[in-house]
C-alpha positions, 0 to 999 in steps of 0.5 A: 810210173804215174800212169800205173798209179792212175790205172791202179786207182781206176781199177780199184774204183771199178772193183769198189763199184763191183763190190757195191753191187753184190747181193751180200756183204760177204760177196762184196768183201770177197769181190773187193779183196780178190778182184781189187786189193790183192791183184793190185797190190801184187802188180804194184809190188812187181812194178815198183821193184825197179824203183826200190832197187834204184833207191837202195843202190843210190843210198848204198852209193851215197853211204859209200861215198860218205865213208870214202870222204870220211876216210880221206879226211881222216887220212888228211888229218893224220898226214898234217898232224904236228907229230909227223913233222917232229918225226920227219925232222931228223938232224944229223 
């Protein structure tokens, strides 16, 4: 992934130099926007999609594990409460 970021920075550097060589400010802004920022932004968004998906899945798994652990702790507390001991102590 770091190679992609280095390539993106290099491409943005090239487009800044291209924009600087344009005869007018409007052409420079257009060059920078349409040759540099827009394509780089789209490509980075597409290339980082798997990373975002993995992070989201990891967060969901962590939240699910935390909820499962909290449920197990609540169940353990309920089963060891003194009121259960009284209810189970049935005398003939």
